[in-house]
N, CA, C and O of each residue as an XYZ file, in Angstrom:
624
protein
N       6.986    102.814     25.166
C       7.855    103.773     25.834
C       8.920    104.253     24.842
O       9.394    103.472     24.018
N       9.284    105.486     24.915
C      10.264    106.086     24.019
C      11.635    105.451     24.207
O      12.114    105.320     25.334
N      12.264    105.059     23.109
C      13.587    104.418     23.141
C      14.602    105.301     23.875
O      15.468    104.780     24.577
N      14.512    106.613     23.728
C      15.480    107.501     24.362
C      15.436    107.395     25.883
O      16.461    107.588     26.537
N      14.296    107.099     26.448
C      14.212    106.972     27.898
C      14.645    105.584     28.360
O      14.921    105.390     29.544
N      14.708    104.626     27.454
C      15.094    103.262     27.802
C      16.590    103.024     27.752
O      17.075    102.048     28.326
N      17.325    103.880     27.089
C      18.729    103.609     26.848
C      19.565    104.856     27.086
O      19.341    105.892     26.460
N      20.516    104.755     27.984
C      21.391    105.877     28.311
C      22.770    105.613     27.731
O      23.326    104.527     27.898
N      23.313    106.600     27.056
C      24.639    106.493     26.449
C      25.517    107.592     27.027
O      25.198    108.777     26.927
N      26.612    107.187     27.624
C      27.598    108.137     28.136
C      28.769    108.169     27.167
O      29.333    107.124     26.842
N      29.137    109.348     26.706
C      30.273    109.494     25.795
C      31.303    110.378     26.482
O      31.005    111.501     26.891
N      32.529    109.849     26.603
C      33.620    110.600     27.209
C      34.750    110.705     26.193
O      35.324    109.696     25.785
N      35.063    111.923     25.791
C      36.159    112.165     24.854
C      37.396    112.569     25.647
O      37.539    113.730     26.031
N      38.294    111.607     25.894
C      39.491    111.901     26.688
C      40.699    112.238     25.826
O      41.753    112.588     26.356
N      40.566    112.142     24.516
C      41.658    112.530     23.623
C      41.358    113.944     23.111
O      40.200    114.345     22.999
N      42.411    114.679     22.809
C      42.190    116.063     22.397
C      42.931    116.428     21.121
O      42.988    117.601     20.753
N      43.500    115.438     20.440
C      44.252    115.742     19.223
C      43.355    115.833     17.989
O      43.717    116.481     17.007
N      42.184    115.187     18.033
C      41.274    115.187     16.889
C      39.904    115.646     17.374
O      39.340    115.081     18.311
N      39.381    116.674     16.726
C      38.083    117.239     17.132
C      36.962    116.252     16.837
O      36.898    115.661     15.759
N      36.091    116.089     17.806
C      34.907    115.245     17.673
C      33.692    116.170     17.657
O      33.398    116.844     18.645
N      33.003    116.192     16.539
C      31.863    117.102     16.382
C      30.634    116.587     17.124
O      30.550    115.417     17.496
N      29.694    117.488     17.325
C      28.415    117.101     17.931
C      27.700    116.114     17.013
O      27.019    115.206     17.489
N      27.851    116.288     15.698
C      27.231    115.358     14.753
C      27.786    113.947     14.946
O      27.039    112.971     14.875
N      29.094    113.838     15.188
C      29.692    112.521     15.426
C      29.122    111.908     16.692
O      28.840    110.711     16.726
N      28.952    112.701     17.721
C      28.345    112.201     18.960
C      26.909    111.718     18.715
O      26.491    110.702     19.270
N      26.171    112.439     17.895
C      24.808    112.027     17.558
C      24.807    110.721     16.772
O      23.941    109.870     16.977
N      25.780    110.564     15.870
C      25.891    109.326     15.088
C      26.221    108.149     16.010
O      25.678    107.058     15.836
N      27.100    108.360     16.982
C      27.427    107.303     17.951
C      26.152    106.856     18.665
O      25.884    105.661     18.786
N      25.377    107.817     19.131
C      24.130    107.498     19.827
C      23.157    106.754     18.911
O      22.514    105.788     19.323
N      23.063    107.214     17.678
C      22.160    106.564     16.715
C      22.606    105.128     16.441
O      21.772    104.228     16.349
N      23.908    104.909     16.310
C      24.432    103.560     16.080
C      24.089    102.641     17.250
O      23.630    101.517     17.049
N      24.311    103.118     18.459
C      24.005    102.302     19.641
C      22.540    101.921     19.675
O      22.200    100.758     19.890
N      21.676    102.893     19.465
C      20.236    102.629     19.501
C      19.804    101.680     18.384
O      18.925    100.840     18.579
N      20.425    101.819     17.216
C      20.076    100.968     16.090
C      20.453     99.510     16.366
O      19.703     98.599     16.016
N      21.608     99.289     16.989
C      22.005     97.920     17.339
C      20.990     97.317     18.301
O      20.575     96.171     18.128
N      20.592     98.074     19.305
C      19.616     97.565     20.272
C      18.276     97.276     19.612
O      17.631     96.271     19.914
N      17.865     98.153     18.719
C      16.606     97.930     18.010
C      16.710     96.679     17.150
O      15.793     95.859     17.141
N      17.806     96.523     16.433
C      18.011     95.350     15.570
C      18.001     94.060     16.384
O      17.511     93.031     15.920
N      18.542     94.119     17.596
C      18.621     92.940     18.465
C      17.404     92.791     19.382
O      17.378     91.914     20.245
N      16.402     93.646     19.192
C      15.167     93.608     19.993
C      15.430     93.725     21.491
O      14.783     93.059     22.299
N      16.379     94.573     21.848
C      16.655     94.864     23.261
C      15.744     96.021     23.652
O      15.904     97.135     23.153
N      14.795     95.763     24.537
C      13.871     96.826     24.905
C      13.823     97.094     26.406
O      12.960     97.838     26.874
N      14.744     96.494     27.167
C      14.799     96.801     28.592
C      15.684     98.035     28.808
O      16.517     98.371     27.966
N      15.490     98.688     29.928
C      16.309     99.853     30.248
C      17.768     99.430     30.356
O      18.096     98.474     31.060
N      18.636    100.144     29.658
C      20.051     99.768     29.662
C      20.910    100.999     29.440
O      20.429    102.062     29.048
N      22.215    100.819     29.706
C      23.149    101.910     29.468
C      24.507    101.378     29.046
O      24.887    100.249     29.357
N      25.224    102.230     28.325
C      26.548    101.902     27.822
C      27.425    103.151     27.943
O      26.942    104.282     27.893
N      28.711    102.914     28.101
C      29.676    103.998     28.159
C      30.616    103.873     26.965
O      31.154    102.798     26.700
N      30.809    104.981     26.246
C      31.708    105.021     25.097
C      32.846    105.973     25.439
O      32.614    107.146     25.731
N      34.083    105.464     25.401
C      35.266    106.291     25.661
C      36.011    106.510     24.353
O      36.429    105.555     23.699
N      36.173    107.766     23.979
C      36.939    108.131     22.792
C      38.341    108.473     23.283
O      38.527    109.436     24.027
N      39.326    107.679     22.863
C      40.653    107.745     23.469
C      41.748    107.908     22.439
O      41.501    107.883     21.233
N      42.979    108.079     22.941
C      44.146    108.138     22.067
C      44.781    106.751     21.966
O      44.388    105.822     22.673
N      45.763    106.628     21.080
C      46.406    105.329     20.846
C      47.085    104.764     22.089
O      46.998    103.565     22.355
N      47.757    105.619     22.849
C      48.482    105.103     24.010
C      47.526    104.521     25.050
O      47.856    103.541     25.716
N      46.355    105.115     25.190
C      45.360    104.590     26.133
C      44.826    103.235     25.676
O      44.662    102.322     26.484
N      44.553    103.110     24.370
C      44.068    101.815     23.858
C      45.162    100.768     23.935
O      44.887     99.599     24.206
N      46.399    101.175     23.699
C      47.520    100.232     23.815
C      47.625     99.726     25.254
O      47.814     98.532     25.486
N      47.503    100.630     26.206
C      47.549    100.246     27.620
C      46.439     99.237     27.944
O      46.697     98.201     28.556
N      45.208     99.548     27.530
C      44.079     98.651     27.802
C      44.229     97.310     27.089
O      43.919     96.260     27.651
N      44.703     97.356     25.855
C      44.892     96.132     25.078
C      45.938     95.232     25.742
O      45.790     94.010     25.769
N      46.980     95.842     26.267
C      48.036     95.085     26.951
C      47.515     94.530     28.283
O      47.753     93.369     28.618
N      46.813     95.364     29.024
C      46.326     94.957     30.344
C      45.277     93.845     30.269
O      45.332     92.887     31.039
N      44.334     93.969     29.354
C      43.200     93.039     29.329
C      43.298     91.933     28.280
O      42.607     90.919     28.380
N      44.161     92.128     27.266
C      44.263     91.106     26.222
C      45.693     90.605     26.050
O      45.960     89.749     25.206
N      46.609     91.141     26.851
C      48.020     90.757     26.796
C      48.617     90.974     25.407
O      49.452     90.193     24.953
N      48.181     92.046     24.737
C      48.696     92.424     23.418
C      49.283     93.820     23.537
O      48.563     94.793     23.763
N      50.580     93.908     23.386
C      51.278     95.179     23.583
C      51.283     95.997     22.290
O      52.338     96.309     21.738
N      50.087     96.332     21.825
C      49.936     97.153     20.626
C      48.616     97.900     20.732
O      47.724     97.518     21.489
N      48.512     98.968     19.959
C      47.246     99.690     19.955
C      46.233     98.905     19.131
O      46.588     97.980     18.400
N      45.005     99.279     19.260
C      43.923     98.657     18.497
C      42.869     99.720     18.248
O      42.941    100.811     18.814
N      41.898     99.415     17.413
C      40.896    100.414     17.068
C      39.736    100.487     18.059
O      39.248    101.574     18.370
N      39.295     99.328     18.554
C      38.152     99.315     19.472
C      38.283     98.146     20.439
O      38.730     97.061     20.067
N      37.892     98.382     21.667
C      37.811     97.331     22.684
C      36.439     97.422     23.340
O      35.912     98.509     23.575
N      35.885     96.271     23.625
C      34.587     96.213     24.309
C      34.750     95.464     25.609
O      35.444     94.449     25.678
N      34.102     95.976     26.641
C      34.153     95.374     27.958
C      32.726     95.108     28.435
O      32.140     95.917     29.153
N      32.169     93.949     28.021
C      30.793     93.645     28.428
C      30.701     93.366     29.922
O      31.627     92.837     30.538
N      29.573     93.733     30.474
C      29.280     93.399     31.864
C      28.295     92.243     31.806
O      27.130     92.424     31.451
N      28.764     91.072     32.153
C      27.955     89.871     32.008
C      27.012     89.633     33.176
O      26.004     88.942     33.033
N      27.334     90.200     34.326
C      26.451     90.061     35.480
C      25.336     91.090     35.375
O      25.482     92.115     34.710
N      24.238     90.808     36.030
C      23.147     91.780     36.063
C      23.558     92.874     37.038
O      23.639     92.654     38.247
N      23.814     94.050     36.490
C      24.163     95.204     37.316
C      23.294     96.364     36.870
O      22.915     96.455     35.702
N      22.984     97.240     37.795
C      22.116     98.346     37.465
C      22.768     99.660     37.850
O      23.416     99.779     38.890
N      22.578    100.644     36.980
C      23.166    101.960     37.168
C      22.260    102.878     37.958
O      21.382    102.443     38.703
N      22.503    104.157     37.771
C      21.808    105.190     38.540
C      20.295    105.126     38.414
O      19.586    105.318     39.401
N      19.793    104.862     37.221
C      18.354    104.915     36.990
C      17.766    103.516     36.813
O      16.832    103.321     36.035
N      18.320    102.547     37.541
C      17.841    101.174     37.479
C      17.871    100.622     36.054
O      16.939     99.948     35.615
N      18.961    100.920     35.341
C      19.150    100.437     33.983
C      20.250     99.387     33.973
O      21.240     99.516     34.693
N      20.084     98.347     33.160
C      21.096     97.305     33.061
C      22.339     97.887     32.391
O      22.249     98.520     31.339
N      23.492     97.667     33.007
C      24.747     98.132     32.440
C      25.226     97.123     31.400
O      25.538     95.982     31.742
N      25.286     97.531     30.142
C      25.749     96.637     29.082
C      27.269     96.531     29.082
O      27.819     95.464     28.808
N      27.948     97.630     29.386
C      29.404     97.621     29.428
C      29.992     98.891     28.846
O      29.315     99.907     28.689
N      31.282     98.799     28.529
C      32.042     99.945     28.036
C      32.662     99.624     26.686
O      33.045     98.487     26.412
N      32.753    100.651     25.853
C      33.435    100.552     24.565
C      34.492    101.641     24.549
O      34.211    102.797     24.864
N      35.716    101.263     24.180
C      36.818    102.224     24.032
C      37.212    102.265     22.560
O      37.501    101.230     21.960
N      37.222    103.455     21.986
C      37.561    103.629     20.576
C      38.786    104.528     20.473
O      38.825    105.604     21.069
N      39.786    104.083     19.718
C      40.954    104.916     19.443
C      40.611    105.843     18.284
O      40.416    105.388     17.157
N      40.539    107.131     18.558
C      40.204    108.104     17.520
C      41.327    108.206     16.481
O      41.026    108.281     15.289
N      42.621    108.214     16.881
C      43.666    108.213     15.845
C      43.609    106.977     14.934
O      43.832    107.087     13.728
N      43.310    105.808     15.505
C      43.180    104.598     14.673
C      41.969    104.711     13.755
O      42.032    104.313     12.592
N      40.874    105.247     14.266
C      39.678    105.426     13.442
C      39.975    106.357     12.269
O      39.546    106.105     11.143
N      40.708    107.426     12.539
C      41.064    108.377     11.475
C      41.954    107.699     10.436
O      41.727    107.833      9.234
N      42.954    106.980     10.899
C      43.889    106.284     10.004
C      43.156    105.244      9.146
O      43.340    105.194      7.930
N      42.330    104.421      9.785
C      41.595    103.387      9.058
C      40.590    104.001      8.097
O      40.402    103.496      6.991
N      39.950    105.073      8.502
C      39.012    105.759      7.615
C      39.696    106.216      6.346
O      39.158    106.063      5.249
N      40.888    106.780      6.499
C      41.650    107.218      5.325
C      42.034    106.030      4.447
O      41.979    106.127      3.221
N      42.422    104.910      5.058
C      42.801    103.713      4.306
C      41.626    103.133      3.529
O      41.797    102.671      2.401
N      40.426    103.152      4.127
C      39.245    102.546      3.508
C      38.397    103.550      2.719
O      37.376    103.179      2.140
N      38.813    104.802      2.697
C      38.043    105.806      1.977
C      36.793    106.251      2.705
O      35.822    106.678      2.080
N      36.813    106.152      4.039
C      35.689    106.579      4.871
C      36.033    107.875      5.590
O      37.203    108.200      5.792
N      35.006    108.598      5.966
C      35.222    109.758      6.827
C      35.481    109.253      8.245
O      35.227    108.089      8.556
N      35.978    110.124      9.083
C      36.173    109.772     10.490
C      34.842    109.362     11.110
O      34.785    108.400     11.876
N      33.787    110.073     10.788
C      32.469    109.758     11.341
C      32.013    108.365     10.908
O      31.471    107.617     11.722
N      32.223    108.009      9.653
C      31.838    106.672      9.182
C      32.615    105.589      9.923
O      32.051    104.563     10.301
N      33.895    105.817     10.127
C      34.719    104.816     10.795
C      34.331    104.680     12.267
O      34.287    103.570     12.797
N      34.056    105.790     12.918
C      33.608    105.739     14.307
C      32.263    105.012     14.390
O      32.030    104.251     15.329
N      31.385    105.238     13.424
C      30.100    104.531     13.389
C      30.325    103.031     13.267
O      29.707    102.249     13.988
N      31.201    102.631     12.364
C      31.521    101.214     12.187
C      32.040    100.615     13.499
O      31.589     99.548     13.916
N      32.987    101.302     14.146
C      33.577    100.793     15.382
C      32.551    100.758     16.517
O      32.596     99.869     17.367
N      31.641    101.709     16.532
C      30.589    101.721     17.551
C      29.660    100.517     17.387
O      29.356     99.830     18.363
N      29.217    100.263     16.172
C      28.343     99.110     15.922
C      29.079     97.821     16.274
O      28.516     96.933     16.915
N      30.332     97.724     15.854
C      31.149     96.543     16.143
C      31.264     96.328     17.654
O      31.078     95.216     18.148
N      31.570     97.398     18.373
C      31.695     97.309     19.828
C      30.395     96.950     20.516
O      30.389     96.171     21.469
N      29.289     97.513     20.039
C      27.984     97.196     20.627
C      27.647     95.717     20.446
O      27.133     95.082     21.366
N      27.929     95.173     19.282
C      27.662     93.749     19.061
C      28.491     92.888     20.009
O      28.007     91.873     20.509
N      29.738     93.291     20.257
C      30.548     92.566     21.241
C      29.906     92.640     22.634
O      29.878     91.644     23.357
N      29.399     93.802     23.003
C      28.751     93.935     24.318
C      27.551     93.008     24.450
O      27.216     92.560     25.547
N      26.913     92.727     23.332
C      25.723     91.868     23.346
C      26.065     90.394     23.174
O      25.174     89.558     23.027
N      27.367     90.074     23.193
C      27.766     88.675     23.212
C      28.306     88.099     21.922
O      28.694     86.931     21.890
N      28.343     88.877     20.865
C      28.885     88.367     19.607
C      30.410     88.435     19.641
O      30.990     89.391     20.156
N      31.047     87.407     19.083
C      32.512     87.372     19.077
C      33.001     86.705     17.798
O      32.903     85.489     17.635
N      33.529     87.523     16.900
C      34.007     87.041     15.603
C      35.278     86.215     15.715
O      35.683     85.586     14.737
N      35.915     86.199     16.869
C      37.168     85.458     17.027
C      36.954     84.015     17.490
O      37.906     83.237     17.554
N      35.718     83.659     17.809
C      35.446     82.304     18.287
C      35.514     81.263     17.173
O      36.087     80.188     17.351
N      34.928     81.589     16.027
C      34.891     80.640     14.909
C      34.502     81.389     13.640
O      34.048     82.532     13.694
N      34.684     80.739     12.512
C      34.280     81.327     11.232
C      32.759     81.531     11.197
O      32.268     82.511     10.637
N      32.028     80.596     11.801
C      30.574     80.710     11.842
C      30.156     81.952     12.639
O      29.318     82.735     12.192
N      30.754     82.118     13.829
C      30.439     83.292     14.656
C      30.863     84.583     13.960
O      30.174     85.599     14.054
N      31.987     84.540     13.269
C      32.456     85.713     12.518
C      31.422     86.108     11.465
O      31.087     87.284     11.330
N      30.921     85.128     10.724
C      29.928     85.407      9.682
C      28.656     85.988     10.292
O      28.108     86.960      9.773
N      28.185     85.402     11.385
C      26.976     85.896     12.046
C      27.157     87.353     12.467
O      26.309     88.202     12.192
N      28.274     87.627     13.136
C      28.505     88.981     13.643
C      28.663     89.984     12.503
O      28.060     91.056     12.533
N      29.465     89.642     11.504
C      29.716     90.583     10.417
C      28.481     90.789      9.540
O      28.279     91.880      9.007
N      27.658     89.759      9.388
C      26.398     89.933      8.651
C      25.485     90.922      9.375
O      24.899     91.806      8.750
N      25.368     90.771     10.694
C      24.555     91.699     11.487
C      25.120     93.113     11.399
O      24.385     94.081     11.206
N      26.428     93.212     11.542
C      27.103     94.505     11.489
C      26.823     95.196     10.154
O      26.495     96.382     10.124
N      26.951     94.458      9.058
C      26.717     95.035      7.735
C      25.268     95.450      7.534
O      25.005     96.487      6.926
N      24.330     94.664      8.031
C      22.908     95.005      7.911
C      22.594     96.271      8.707
O      21.855     97.136      8.235
N      23.147     96.379      9.897
C      22.907     97.561     10.734
C      23.507     98.799     10.080
O      22.858     99.843     10.010
N      24.738     98.686      9.603
C      25.384     99.830      8.952
C      24.638    100.236      7.676
O      24.500    101.421      7.374
N      24.167     99.247      6.945
C      23.394     99.520      5.733
C      22.098    100.263      6.084
O      21.725    101.228      5.417
N      21.426     99.805      7.130
C      20.204    100.472      7.591
C      20.493    101.921      7.956
O      19.682    102.811      7.699
N      21.655    102.146      8.557
C      22.058    103.507      8.952
C      22.543    104.350      7.767
O      22.753    105.556      7.896
N      22.716    103.701      6.617
C      23.214    104.404      5.436
C      24.711    104.607      5.460
O      25.225    105.540      4.844
N      25.425    103.727      6.177
C      26.887    103.842      6.295
C      27.504    102.646      5.599
O      27.130    101.501      5.853
N      28.447    102.920      4.724
C      29.090    101.819      4.011
C      30.274    101.308      4.764
O      30.940    100.378      4.310
């Protein structure tokens, strides 16, 4: 079965200060699909990606992590078996701060698209249960996977 019919990606751009191109949206979709392929996820599933401003990420970070500061990406996995409109498993939501992505991209010498790709892959791995904050071992596992996926995508 075609991967495109197995996986639904919803992208909502709620920030309006930085233009998000159609190419960036395509890269987000490609990153999500690549993570699923790398992890051998072949059941019908869906994910929601919210492109937000700093104040929105700060609000979410404070509400859900008790950290009163902005952040670059937050992932909200759905651990229970839940199904969406087309009987697809809901993996969860990813929120990306576009201003933080732009700032970090400039700091690391990446384009905005490269940084958004990195944050998308990072967020997808969190949705699938990886957590670099649990231990050094888990950090290595997650970051090794992240680097392999980004390398496969041609993103440094």
